[in-house]
C-alpha positions as CSV (number, residue, x, y, z in Angstrom):
1,X,1.9,-12.7,17.2
2,X,2.1,-9.8,14.3
3,X,4.3,-10.2,11.3
4,X,5.4,-6.8,11.3
5,X,8.8,-5.9,11.9
6,X,9.7,-3.1,14.7
7,X,11.8,-0.6,13.4
8,X,15.2,-0.2,15.2
9,X,18.3,2.4,14.0
10,X,20.6,-0.7,12.8
11,X,17.7,-2.4,10.7
12,X,18.1,-2.7,6.6
13,X,15.1,-3.5,4.9
14,X,16.3,-3.0,1.3
15,X,15.7,-6.7,1.1
16,X,11.9,-6.3,1.5
17,X,11.9,-4.0,-1.8
18,X,11.9,-6.8,-4.3
19,X,8.4,-7.6,-2.9
20,X,6.9,-4.5,-3.9
21,X,7.5,-6.2,-7.9
22,X,5.3,-9.1,-6.6
23,X,2.5,-6.9,-6.5
24,X,3.3,-4.1,-8.7
25,X,4.6,-5.6,-12.4
26,X,7.0,-3.8,-14.5
27,X,7.2,-4.1,-17.9
28,X,9.1,-2.0,-20.7
29,X,6.6,0.7,-20.8
30,X,5.7,1.1,-16.9
31,X,5.6,4.5,-15.1
32,X,5.7,4.5,-11.4
33,X,4.8,7.6,-9.0
34,X,6.3,7.4,-6.1
35,X,5.1,9.4,-3.4
36,X,6.8,10.5,0.1
37,X,4.6,12.4,2.7
38,X,6.8,13.5,5.4
39,X,6.2,12.0,9.1
40,X,6.2,15.7,10.7
41,X,5.5,18.1,8.7
42,X,2.9,16.6,5.9
43,X,4.9,17.7,3.5
44,X,4.2,16.1,0.1
45,X,7.0,15.1,-2.3
46,X,6.3,13.4,-5.8
47,X,8.6,11.6,-8.5
48,X,8.0,9.8,-11.7
49,X,10.1,7.2,-13.0
50,X,9.6,5.8,-16.2
51,X,10.9,2.5,-17.3
52,X,12.2,3.7,-20.9
53,X,14.9,6.0,-19.5
54,X,16.5,2.8,-17.6
55,X,18.6,0.4,-20.1
56,X,16.5,-2.5,-18.1
57,X,13.7,-3.7,-15.6
58,X,16.4,-4.5,-13.0
59,X,18.3,-0.9,-13.5
60,X,14.7,0.7,-13.2
61,X,13.9,-1.3,-9.8
62,X,17.3,-0.3,-8.5
63,X,16.7,3.1,-9.6
64,X,13.1,3.4,-7.8
65,X,14.1,1.7,-4.7
66,X,17.3,3.6,-3.9
67,X,15.1,6.7,-4.0
68,X,12.4,5.2,-1.9
69,X,15.1,4.2,0.5
70,X,16.3,7.8,0.7
71,X,13.6,9.7,1.5
72,X,11.9,7.2,3.8
73,X,15.6,7.6,5.9
74,X,14.9,11.5,5.4
75,X,11.7,11.2,7.6
76,X,9.1,10.4,4.7
77,X,6.4,7.8,4.4
78,X,7.0,6.2,1.1
79,X,3.8,5.1,-1.3
80,X,3.5,4.0,-5.1
81,X,1.0,4.0,-6.8
82,X,-1.9,1.2,-6.5
83,X,-2.9,1.2,-10.7
84,X,-1.1,1.3,-13.4
85,X,-0.1,4.9,-15.6
86,X,-1.0,5.9,-18.7
87,X,1.9,5.4,-20.6
88,X,1.5,9.0,-22.2
89,X,1.1,10.9,-18.8
90,X,3.8,13.8,-18.8
91,X,2.9,15.4,-15.4
92,X,4.4,15.5,-12.1
93,X,2.3,13.5,-10.0
94,X,-0.8,11.6,-10.8
95,X,-4.6,11.5,-10.0
96,X,-7.5,9.6,-11.0
97,X,-7.7,10.8,-14.8
98,X,-4.5,9.5,-15.0
99,X,-4.5,5.8,-14.8
100,X,-4.8,3.3,-17.3
101,X,-6.9,0.5,-15.7
102,X,-7.4,-1.0,-12.4
103,X,-5.8,-4.4,-11.8
104,X,-5.9,-4.1,-7.9
105,X,-8.0,-4.4,-5.6
106,X,-7.5,-3.0,-2.4
107,X,-8.6,-3.7,1.0
108,X,-7.1,-1.1,4.1
109,X,-7.2,-2.7,7.9
110,X,-6.9,-1.0,10.4
111,X,-8.3,-0.3,14.1
112,X,-11.0,2.0,14.2
113,X,-9.8,4.6,16.5
114,X,-7.4,7.5,15.9
115,X,-4.7,6.5,13.2
116,X,-2.4,9.7,14.4
117,X,0.3,7.2,16.3
118,X,1.7,3.5,15.7
119,X,-0.4,1.1,16.3
120,X,-0.2,-1.2,19.3
121,X,0.6,-4.9,19.1
122,X,-2.8,-6.1,20.1
123,X,-4.0,-3.6,17.6
124,X,-2.0,-5.2,14.9
125,X,-3.5,-8.5,15.8
126,X,-7.1,-7.7,15.7
127,X,-6.6,-6.0,12.1
128,X,-4.7,-9.1,11.2
129,X,-7.6,-11.3,12.7
130,X,-10.4,-9.4,10.1
131,X,-8.3,-9.9,7.2
132,X,-8.1,-13.7,8.0
133,X,-11.8,-13.6,7.9
134,X,-12.3,-11.5,5.2
135,X,-10.0,-13.3,3.3
136,X,-11.5,-16.6,4.3
137,X,-14.9,-15.6,3.4
138,X,-13.9,-14.5,0.2
139,X,-12.3,-17.4,-0.6
140,X,-15.6,-19.3,0.0
141,X,-17.3,-17.1,-2.3
142,X,-14.6,-18.4,-5.4
143,X,-12.0,-15.8,-4.8
144,X,-8.5,-16.7,-4.9
145,X,-6.0,-15.8,-2.3
146,X,-4.9,-12.3,-1.9
147,X,-1.6,-11.2,-1.5
148,X,-1.1,-10.1,2.4
149,X,1.3,-7.1,3.5
150,X,1.7,-5.2,6.7
151,X,1.4,-1.4,6.4
152,X,3.4,-1.0,9.2
153,X,0.2,-0.5,11.2
154,X,-2.5,-2.5,9.6
155,X,-3.2,-4.5,7.0
156,X,-3.3,-4.6,3.5
157,X,-5.3,-7.5,1.2
158,X,-4.5,-6.8,-2.8
159,X,-6.5,-8.8,-4.8
160,X,-5.6,-9.1,-9.0
161,X,-8.3,-7.6,-11.4
162,X,-8.7,-8.2,-14.6
163,X,-8.1,-5.0,-16.4
164,X,-11.3,-2.9,-14.5
165,X,-11.7,-0.5,-16.8
166,X,-11.0,3.5,-15.0
167,X,-14.6,4.8,-15.4
168,X,-17.5,5.8,-13.1
169,X,-19.2,2.5,-13.1
170,X,-16.0,0.3,-12.1
171,X,-15.3,2.9,-9.5
172,X,-18.5,2.7,-8.1
173,X,-18.6,-1.1,-8.1
174,X,-15.1,-1.2,-6.1
175,X,-16.9,1.7,-3.5
176,X,-20.0,0.1,-3.0
177,X,-18.1,-3.5,-2.7
178,X,-15.5,-1.9,0.1
179,X,-18.7,-0.4,2.1
180,X,-20.5,-3.8,1.7
181,X,-17.3,-5.7,3.4
182,X,-17.2,-3.0,6.1
183,X,-20.9,-3.4,6.9
184,X,-20.5,-7.1,7.1
185,X,-17.3,-7.4,9.1
186,X,-15.9,-4.1,10.7
187,X,-16.1,-4.2,14.5
188,X,-15.8,-1.4,17.3
189,X,-12.0,-1.9,17.2
190,X,-11.0,-2.7,13.9
191,X,-12.3,-1.3,10.4
192,X,-12.2,-1.6,6.9
193,X,-11.2,1.8,5.2
194,X,-14.1,2.7,2.9
195,X,-12.7,5.2,0.8
196,X,-9.7,3.6,-1.1
197,X,-11.5,3.0,-3.7
198,X,-10.5,5.7,-6.0
199,X,-8.2,4.4,-9.3
200,X,-5.7,7.3,-8.2
201,X,-5.0,6.0,-4.6
202,X,-1.2,5.2,-3.3
203,X,-0.2,2.1,-1.3
204,X,2.6,1.9,1.3
205,X,5.8,0.8,-0.7
206,X,7.1,-2.4,1.3
207,X,10.4,-2.2,2.7
208,X,9.9,1.1,4.3
209,X,9.5,2.8,7.9
210,X,5.9,3.7,8.4
211,X,6.5,6.4,10.5
212,X,3.0,7.9,12.7
213,X,3.3,10.0,15.7
214,X,5.7,9.3,18.2
215,X,7.7,6.1,18.5
216,X,7.8,4.2,21.7
217,X,8.2,0.3,23.6
218,X,4.3,0.1,23.4
219,X,4.0,2.4,20.1
220,X,7.2,1.3,18.1
221,X,7.2,2.2,14.0
222,X,7.5,-1.0,12.0
223,X,8.3,-1.9,8.7
224,X,5.9,-2.6,5.8
225,X,6.1,-5.7,4.2
226,X,4.7,-8.8,2.8
227,X,3.1,-11.4,5.0
228,X,4.5,-14.9,4.6
């Protein structure tokens, strides 16, 4: 059985928003880019939140969570920056050059066929099993346990990095690592995304509804969340 919650109109997921801060810890100078991409029009919106603009971290978190919840209810899939943004950033949306350093390795596992509609339960199970195989193998190589999340349609593994530099060398290292993992573990049904190596990558904001295509009993919308 997968760890994703199926969405229904009565579901309130705000209690899951706090799980984001277990993956993306916030400091006094933190900047957060929340990006929304509408599930039907694919129209993107961006908003930058700056920790110094708020009296304390809790109000900073609350403002981000409220905004994420609001745009998610309007039909936007909600994303957050994977890596820390440079403190002097002054733009409207971040790119690779705006990242200060890399502090997370992101492994994105999904079904191999079209991902333009929600996953079936069996497809989610296959992604979860592949994630377990990967984390077990990496543990045998001396790696720590990852933080595992359900993205709504697949599974994500997050490994903490020791402040890798945002440069071509470290970017190429992560790119080759993901490619090697995919070569070792991909199956005809389930795959590792090889292109999520860029420093400015965004990832799913936990506690929000993941919408792709049409919601149906066989392929329902689900809530992104940490796997306990």
